[in-house]
Steps between C-alpha positions, in 0.01 A plus 500: 500500500262547207184707524284187467645355820457826689150559368400149605639563850312828525173341386547222754567752776195703401283188527633431850440861603138474378450179698638660815297820468179311423550301818538817708849403618757780507856455383621548857262236635601253231869560570442437870322171428780390267772620740666710232567871463222705345735607221513141377124501442536826310780359285296191413189700415695741280679227308839567657522155661344159444351315800587141583229235473483487881445876524237483228307228686508701822400812304186330370412345835524829687298681232235224480590434138588131500289455188747720313802294607523242215497766230742719693742211551489425127576865423785499752652193337480672162674809639779288642566335164487817288848605617739211561866554583737274307657367820158384617383384160819301436578415861517127426686546171448598136298187416205637698504821296477300178210296636308814599543651153387173346166526682421829330625377164293182512173693534568765232405483134706808407834579662673827421853551630733800476867488594734797469833334586486120479325218313159395642498183709267314263755547218821427690732210428598278792852647501367858502250418776773336708728803472219743583358304794848448643541878526155532661594243765831674568361854514202427726686241711242230424519125567694342213244299305642603162447167322138476618439861399634443148291184459188688615569784257539253214174329603324836475588516132277202417209743498637653178390188316149467641206565273284802564779710652646817353821679590636844418852579616664838465865554585732792451790459259718551809381159623688341212827648625461478879736218592354222709761231559758535223527524121420131450185531714393808309566339162276208593233738626501713187474184286198402711332834424554447128336159525179620665426777250220375283324285759127542420390586855797719592614851409846629583551872463829685550507873575807645324759685706432817300124497565363806676432454872122527472454270800756446777377210707620209710483134392151352529278207402130528420274199544195570284347815653483342844831585663836662426816382675764772530858416590657761726848478647381406848151367441244366259181701459166351404284754316131411496324835476337522152611861449865416559482181296368711214798737540742210469307384197543842339871493580535156345313608187727806468813285527352248257448781251868592527626142476611311192399139436567223248794558262578840653531338843718224354733767361548655844562160660754399232678831547533426873618147416771642277627713787520190724671293232760766428567543871570128534753498214 
């Protein structure tokens, strides 16, 4: 769990502890009213656990702080969405995941996306997206809504052609060689990358394999300076703390400085295409 999630939990717990102390209610008394062990109150107030909405309502009632409840419930909801396990996020299938990403994309003027192993979703061909989402469904044992997921991912790409939007994608050169599907899928995907270079509102940068490891970081998307979505293996993290968003911005700028664009990027893509073509012969 990232520091932003933990810091938010700790701040929330501190606020609850202040409310309880100001009311003159001890932790033991509160635990007795809630019919829980005293250690649970301590864990909540020290950011080690997050209360349920029902516990939070009872907390405020016992401490005569019902006026605080709406704001506290809003904060609790935010905490619950900052760290979302993939099995919960995609419980109804991969289409829902695409729809949730689309909400963030639709409200952003500048989208910055870094991928270290694969091609970003907004740049994927339908065949590449199908191969990738199929593996996601298989690995996480999700409901099989592959066709709907691919359609939703393709619908997301319409934002690339809307006026007033800017996009900056950075991928590692490794992404050009990581096989998703088969050689024919990869050939089509690499051709797609060649076609988007030169779009006026879009920058594609490729970090060469020989570049120094100045920043070692997981895949992430930045929506303006409002939120960063980080893809972990088991969960998606939503980073909203300005200090951490700024850190991701610095990381992106560092990677952008190492990346090649334009004709130099085309050269790397064509080199990867040659490898695929020779392998198919």
